C-alpha positions as MATLAB code, in Angstrom:
seq = 'XXXXXXXXXXXXXXXXXXXXXXXXXXXXXXXXXXXXXXXXXXXXXXXXXXXXXXXXXXXXXXXXXXXXXXXXXXXXXXXXXXXXXXXXXXXXXXXXXXXXXXXXXXXXXXXXXXXXXXXXXXXXXXXXXXXXXXXXXXXXXXXXXXXXXXXXXXXXXXXXXXXXXXXXXXXXXXXXXXXXXXXXXXXXXXXXXXXXXXXXXXXXXXXXXXXXXXXXXXXXXXXXXXXXXXXXXXXXXXXXXXXXXXXXXXXXXXXXXXXXXXXXXXXXXXXXXXXXXXXXXXXXXXXXXXXXXXXXXXXXXXXXXXXXXXXX';
ca = [
       0.000    0.000    0.000;
       1.451    3.339   -1.028;
       1.896    6.186    1.469;
      -0.203    9.297    0.872;
       1.779   11.916   -1.025;
       3.375   14.643    1.060;
       2.138   18.192    0.514;
       4.219   20.157   -1.980;
       6.784   22.514   -0.492;
       5.143   25.424   -2.281;
       1.635   24.700   -0.951;
       0.189   28.170   -0.325;
      -2.245   26.962    2.357;
       0.616   25.623    4.453;
       2.595   28.866    4.048;
      -0.319   31.094    5.012;
      -1.850   29.044    7.843;
       0.873   27.320    9.888;
      -0.140   24.816   12.536;
      -0.668   26.345   16.020;
       2.433   24.583   17.351;
       4.503   26.003   14.488;
       3.117   29.493   15.099;
       4.046   29.271   18.767;
       7.549   28.141   17.862;
       7.875   31.027   15.394;
       6.777   33.506   18.038;
       9.403   32.209   20.452;
      12.069   32.615   17.765;
      10.993   36.188   17.016;
      10.804   37.059   20.723;
      14.363   35.852   21.293;
      15.608   37.607   18.151;
      13.984   40.894   19.204;
      15.474   40.621   22.676;
      18.950   39.965   21.261;
      18.772   42.863   18.776;
      17.441   45.274   21.409;
      19.904   44.411   24.182;
      22.976   43.804   21.975;
      22.526   46.585   19.414;
      25.867   48.143   20.389;
      27.656   45.132   18.914;
      25.612   45.565   15.698;
      24.984   41.816   15.342;
      24.634   40.396   11.845;
      21.649   38.325   10.728;
      23.938   35.295   10.797;
      24.846   35.937   14.436;
      21.219   36.379   15.479;
      20.245   33.256   13.523;
      22.891   31.295   15.423;
      21.476   32.520   18.753;
      17.929   31.383   17.898;
      19.009   28.169   16.152;
      17.797   28.887   12.614;
      19.413   29.455    9.264;
      19.770   33.145    8.331;
      17.249   32.812    5.467;
      14.672   31.082    7.713;
      15.105   33.719   10.416;
      14.692   36.497    7.838;
      11.462   34.926    6.563;
       9.947   34.337   10.015;
      11.006   37.772   11.315;
       9.475   39.620    8.367;
       6.231   37.662    8.649;
       5.822   38.545   12.321;
       7.286   42.072   12.423;
       6.787   43.429    8.928;
      10.456   44.321    8.517;
      13.795   42.540    8.344;
      16.135   41.960   11.319;
      18.575   44.447    9.770;
      15.882   47.135    9.444;
      14.809   46.565   13.053;
      18.417   46.932   14.217;
      18.746   50.200   12.292;
      15.565   51.522   13.920;
      16.814   50.654   17.419;
      20.202   52.243   16.688;
      18.639   55.382   15.244;
      16.418   55.811   18.300;
      19.458   55.684   20.543;
      21.322   58.048   18.212;
      18.641   60.714   18.583;
      18.836   60.494   22.372;
      22.622   60.785   22.405;
      22.845   63.654   19.957;
      20.531   65.802   22.064;
      23.046   65.719   24.912;
      25.517   68.605   24.995;
      28.274   66.383   26.436;
      28.231   63.859   23.550;
      30.034   64.539   20.267;
      29.623   62.608   17.011;
      32.666   60.390   17.543;
      31.547   59.458   21.062;
      28.049   58.740   19.800;
      29.348   56.558   16.977;
      31.310   54.299   19.286;
      28.557   54.264   21.936;
      26.221   52.937   19.242;
      28.665   50.238   18.155;
      29.275   51.821   14.762;
      32.693   51.929   13.134;
      32.888   55.720   13.186;
      31.135   58.970   12.304;
      30.924   58.046    8.618;
      28.680   55.048    9.381;
      26.488   57.173   11.651;
      26.183   59.759    8.880;
      25.028   57.084    6.424;
      22.362   55.895    8.855;
      20.910   59.359    9.260;
      21.031   60.189    5.592;
      19.170   56.976    4.778;
      16.477   57.475    7.385;
      16.378   61.214    8.042;
      17.780   62.777    4.834;
      20.035   64.868    7.097;
      23.328   64.399    8.909;
      23.441   63.914   12.682;
      25.625   66.994   12.949;
      22.982   69.123   11.239;
      20.322   67.586   13.481;
      22.297   68.529   16.583;
      23.354   72.060   15.622;
      20.409   73.371   13.614;
      22.403   73.584   10.387;
      25.677   75.174   11.561;
      28.140   75.146    8.661;
      25.464   74.382    6.063;
      24.923   76.624    3.068;
      21.255   76.362    2.107;
      20.213   77.512   -1.356;
      16.934   79.325   -1.758;
      14.972   80.641   -4.681;
      11.641   81.556   -6.221;
       9.621   79.503   -8.701;
       6.090   79.458  -10.123;
       3.585   76.948   -8.764;
      -0.113   76.126   -9.274;
      -0.741   78.015   -6.014;
       1.111   81.266   -6.629;
       4.758   82.229   -6.235;
       6.657   79.563   -4.287;
       9.787   80.121   -2.220;
      11.927   77.010   -1.742;
      15.037   76.111    0.243;
      17.298   73.109   -0.296;
      20.499   71.535    0.956;
      22.697   69.122   -0.995;
      20.686   66.342    0.668;
      17.269   67.501   -0.453;
      14.442   69.984   -0.223;
      14.073   71.524    3.231;
      11.445   74.219    2.824;
       8.502   75.437    0.719;
       6.548   78.610    1.385;
       4.403   80.968   -0.667;
       4.329   84.684   -1.423;
       1.194   86.758   -2.030;
       2.342   90.316   -2.643;
       5.421   92.359   -3.590;
       7.149   92.006   -0.238;
       5.921   88.483    0.268;
       8.990   86.746   -1.141;
      11.261   88.110    1.576;
       8.651   87.352    4.239;
       8.334   83.746    3.052;
      12.131   83.396    2.861;
      12.567   84.648    6.429;
       9.848   82.261    7.620;
      11.761   79.300    6.147;
      15.222   80.500    7.147;
      14.386   80.806   10.843;
      13.918   77.035   10.981;
      17.664   76.633   10.347;
      19.020   79.378   12.643;
      22.698   78.435   12.383;
      22.889   77.893    8.603;
      24.047   80.228    5.839;
      21.758   81.021    2.908;
      22.468   81.851   -0.731;
      19.908   82.713   -3.398;
      20.102   80.368   -6.419;
      16.914   80.249   -8.486;
      18.519   77.942  -11.079;
      19.353   75.307   -8.483;
      15.892   75.548   -6.940;
      14.043   75.187  -10.250;
      14.305   71.370  -10.529;
      12.975   70.943   -6.977;
       9.958   73.081   -7.816;
       9.328   71.178  -11.041;
       9.429   67.832   -9.240;
       7.250   69.054   -6.379;
       4.504   70.772   -8.384;
       4.394   68.919  -11.723;
       2.606   65.526  -11.543;
       4.464   64.460  -14.692;
       7.615   64.436  -12.554;
       6.104   62.292   -9.778;
       7.732   58.880   -9.971;
       8.244   56.188   -7.305;
      11.655   55.326   -8.765;
      12.836   58.952   -8.430;
      11.577   60.136   -5.046;
      11.892   63.717   -3.902;
      14.328   63.785   -1.015;
      13.283   66.042    1.844;
      15.179   67.271    4.881;
      13.115   67.699    8.036;
      14.317   69.315   11.228;
      12.080   69.291   14.284;
      11.310   67.485   17.507;
      10.636   63.748   17.407;
       6.927   64.467   17.850;
       6.845   66.999   15.010;
       8.708   64.704   12.624;
       6.345   61.844   13.530;
       3.347   64.035   12.683;
       4.921   65.200    9.412;
       5.727   61.638    8.372;
       2.152   60.627    9.145;
       0.922   63.426    6.886;
       2.901   61.896    4.028;
       0.625   58.864    4.286;
      -2.558   60.871    3.581;
      -3.466   60.131   -0.071;
      -3.738   62.764   -2.777;
      -7.179   64.363   -2.863;
      -8.144   63.044    0.576;
      -8.459   64.721    3.952;
      -7.804   63.764    7.568;
      -8.304   65.396   10.981;
      -6.020   66.354   13.837;
      -7.737   63.733   15.977;
      -7.200   61.017   13.372;
      -3.496   61.812   13.210;
      -3.290   61.740   17.009;
      -4.906   58.289   16.971;
      -2.552   57.082   14.219;
       0.580   58.036   16.139;
      -0.706   56.499   19.368;
      -1.409   59.812   21.141;
      -5.232   60.007   21.058;
      -5.404   62.941   23.500;
      -2.789   65.019   21.673;
      -4.947   66.536   18.923;
      -3.998   70.065   19.991;
      -0.278   69.217   19.981;
      -0.756   67.638   16.550;
      -2.299   70.901   15.377;
       0.753   72.835   16.584;
       3.099   70.417   14.792;
       1.047   70.649   11.585;
       1.345   74.424   11.765;
       5.153   74.176   11.941;
       5.470   71.982    8.857;
       8.465   73.406    6.937;
       7.732   71.821    3.537;
       4.254   72.949    2.568;
       2.327   70.995   -0.076;
       4.960   68.203   -0.273;
       4.302   67.357    3.378;
       0.552   67.827    2.957;
      -0.586   69.728    6.028;
      -3.286   71.276    3.803;
      -5.083   67.895    3.881;
      -5.878   68.298    7.602;
      -9.346   69.607    8.451;
     -11.373   70.014   11.627;
     -13.461   67.184   13.050;
     -16.614   68.963   11.833;
     -15.246   69.252    8.294;
     -14.202   72.904    8.603;
     -10.980   73.776    6.789;
      -9.583   75.499    9.932;
      -6.376   77.516    9.632;
      -3.480   77.257    7.217;
      -0.105   78.960    7.544;
      -0.206   80.199    3.930;
      -3.903   81.187    3.904;
      -7.230   79.381    3.616;
      -7.676   80.437   -0.008;
      -4.492   78.593   -0.913;
      -5.564   75.577    1.139;
      -8.854   75.403   -0.794;
      -6.930   75.710   -4.066;
      -4.608   72.855   -3.128;
      -7.431   70.530   -2.126;
      -9.407   71.321   -5.276;
      -6.346   70.884   -7.510;
      -5.521   67.526   -5.929;
      -9.096   66.317   -6.155;
      -9.115   67.123   -9.882;
      -5.842   65.230  -10.360;
      -7.190   62.197   -8.544;
     -10.329   62.247  -10.701;
      -8.331   62.438  -13.900;
      -8.205   66.221  -14.285;
     -11.996   66.611  -14.177;
     -12.942   69.832  -12.349;
     -13.917   69.304   -8.709;
     -17.253   70.568   -7.476;
     -17.002   73.999   -5.925;
     -15.902   73.739   -2.319;
     -15.814   69.910   -2.351;
     -13.212   68.012   -0.392;
     -12.964   64.361   -1.414;
];
């Protein structure tokens, strides 16, 4: 009598619905891997080293870890290291070299790479507010009036708008005060490509993202990053953002952070409305906020005009 055939290795039902005992074993593996990465991050363990600790092959650990956590062991280690980096760099008695070795990195160059990848800014700039940086600024047309933009070599760091003759200088000063220790030089030619990529949908491409440089408190940056997840032509509320970031009672603090957003339109603070549907305030004027929402709604609907006053 022949044995029943074994299930194929690629059987999707087995991959998606593991037996309870297997799920429990996977959880134990992930728990031990998380503990090792969190407590030993200073040694910057490799996936191979963590796999050896939990008794799996590196590829199996990678697969199980991603299924349970939604990211790879390496990405989790980077997140833990970056969190510690922020804490260290806020201390006046810690310099970049000290921080690098405290974090188990080979030196300041490795720390710089980590911040550029995740923050689009160097840890030195984060700590000093831009001391030693030369930030270019310029004026460009936009669908919402005259735009004033600022940029570093690492990416766009500011967008504001001007309404009248003296408005350009007012918008420039508003952006410049966010980087109090930096130097500024006007360069409309260098700013032009940033404006084109920001305001022209034909230049929006997932394989050529617009790099942005944010400087703010951890809370502010968390709010701004959450705004980036609000889809084109949609709206959210301060309360919804507070819920999303795990601070349900912080709607007022969210509102303050939204108001400090340095990169208008790209970081879409204009998509935030009041709980009752009111447009509420906007740093660059409610008329411009209405124009942005209407323009985006038309783009989402395939360039068909939006109904007057409608917010999708």
